[in-house]
C-alpha positions in Angstrom: 34.9 71.5 47.7 35.7 71.1 44.1 38.8 69.1 43.0 41.4 71.5 41.6 43.7 68.7 40.3 42.7 69.2 36.6 43.3 73.0 36.9 46.7 72.5 38.5 47.6 69.9 35.9 46.5 72.2 33.0 48.5 75.1 34.5 51.6 72.9 34.9 51.3 71.6 31.3 50.9 75.1 29.9 54.0 76.3 31.8 56.0 73.3 30.6 55.0 74.0 27.0 55.9 77.6 27.3 59.3 76.7 28.8 60.0 74.2 26.0 59.2 76.9 23.5 61.5 79.4 25.3 64.4 76.9 25.4 65.5 77.9 22.0 66.2 76.0 18.9 66.8 72.3 19.3 68.4 72.0 15.9 72.1 71.1 16.5 72.9 72.9 13.2 72.7 76.2 15.1 75.3 75.0 17.6 77.7 74.4 14.7 77.9 78.1 14.0 80.3 78.4 16.9 82.8 76.1 15.3 82.4 77.3 11.7 85.4 77.6 9.6 83.8 80.3 7.5 80.8 82.6 8.1 79.4 84.8 5.4 76.5 87.2 6.0 74.1 88.5 3.4 71.9 91.6 3.3 68.8 90.3 1.5 66.0 92.0 -0.6 62.8 91.3 1.3 61.0 90.3 -1.9 61.0 86.6 -2.9 62.9 86.1 -6.2 60.1 83.8 -7.4 57.7 86.8 -7.4 59.9 88.8 -9.8 58.1 89.9 -13.0 58.6 87.5 -15.9 59.9 90.5 -17.9 62.7 91.1 -15.3 66.1 89.8 -16.3 67.1 86.6 -14.5 69.4 86.9 -11.5 72.7 85.1 -11.5 72.8 82.1 -9.1 75.5 83.8 -7.1 73.0 86.7 -6.3 70.3 84.4 -4.8 70.2 82.9 -1.4 67.2 80.6 -0.7 64.9 82.5 -3.0 66.1 85.9 -1.8 68.2 88.4 -3.8 71.5 89.2 -2.2 72.0 92.9 -2.0 75.4 92.6 -0.3 77.7 90.1 1.4 80.6 90.1 3.8 82.7 87.5 5.5 83.0 87.5 9.2 86.7 86.9 9.8 87.3 88.3 13.3 86.5 85.7 15.9 84.9 88.4 18.1 82.4 89.3 15.3 81.5 85.6 14.8 81.0 85.0 18.4 78.9 88.2 18.8 76.6 87.2 15.8 76.2 83.7 17.0 75.5 84.9 20.6 72.9 87.4 19.3 71.1 84.8 17.1 71.1 82.3 20.0 69.7 84.9 22.3 67.0 85.8 19.7 65.9 82.2 19.5 65.9 81.8 23.3 63.9 85.0 23.9 61.1 84.4 21.5 58.0 83.8 23.5 56.1 82.0 20.7 55.1 85.1 18.9 55.0 84.9 15.1 53.9 87.0 12.2 52.9 86.2 8.6 54.9 88.6 6.4 58.0 86.6 5.6 60.2 89.5 4.4 63.7 88.4 5.4 66.5 90.9 5.3 69.3 88.9 7.0 71.1 85.8 5.8 73.9 83.7 7.3 76.0 81.0 5.6 78.3 79.0 7.8 80.7 76.2 6.7 82.2 73.7 9.1 83.8 70.3 9.0 81.1 68.0 7.7 78.7 70.4 6.3 77.1 73.8 6.1 74.2 75.7 7.7 72.2 78.6 6.2 69.9 80.9 8.1 67.3 83.2 6.5 65.9 85.5 9.1 62.9 87.8 9.1 62.9 89.8 12.3 59.6 91.5 11.2 57.6 88.3 11.5 59.9 86.7 14.1 60.8 83.7 12.0 64.0 82.0 10.7 64.5 79.2 8.2 67.4 76.9 9.0 68.9 74.8 6.3 71.3 72.1 7.4 73.3 70.2 4.8 73.6 67.2 7.1 69.9 66.5 7.2 67.6 65.2 4.5 69.0 66.9 1.4 69.5 70.2 3.3 66.0 70.1 4.8 64.5 73.4 5.9 63.4 73.9 9.5 61.5 76.8 10.9 62.5 78.5 14.2 61.1 81.5 16.0 63.3 84.4 16.8 62.8 87.5 18.9 63.2 91.0 17.3 65.0 92.3 20.4 68.3 91.4 18.9 67.7 92.8 15.4 69.3 96.2 16.1 72.5 94.6 17.2 72.5 92.1 14.4 71.9 94.9 11.9 74.8 96.9 13.5 77.2 94.0 12.7 75.9 94.1 9.1 76.3 97.8 8.8 79.8 97.8 10.3 80.8 95.6 7.4 79.3 98.0 4.9 76.0 96.2 4.2 72.8 98.0 3.7 69.6 96.4 5.1 66.5 96.8 2.9 63.8 99.1 4.1 
């Protein structure tokens, strides 16, 4: 009879890796969103501002969020709205099962301020990726996280309820 130990070990290792990937973001910056003193959301143009034609007039700095043009912005003031958005984003991070695309056409942005720093998120539900910028880390270092598209309709609903239009 053949020893099945290597097969069992490989299956256990694969399951452990999959569970680690499903455990959601490990970046503590995302946890800071719950205690944010201010949260502003941005509807973003899916085209990178660095790809604008040279003949196009330059955008004002206040209309750019991590190389994305801001089409609209709104502050989340109501605690229930904040909690709902944070809950949805966390669920999206938790539910991603390591799927990822290549497009990078973000349409959702989040800017959160809290005691000691700020966190920015740029989210592309189409390719299932998010960039997380944490002001407390190395010069606001960017980190990549995976996010499930299952929460996109509800996140977009929050944006639309505040009068923001999501780019097609």
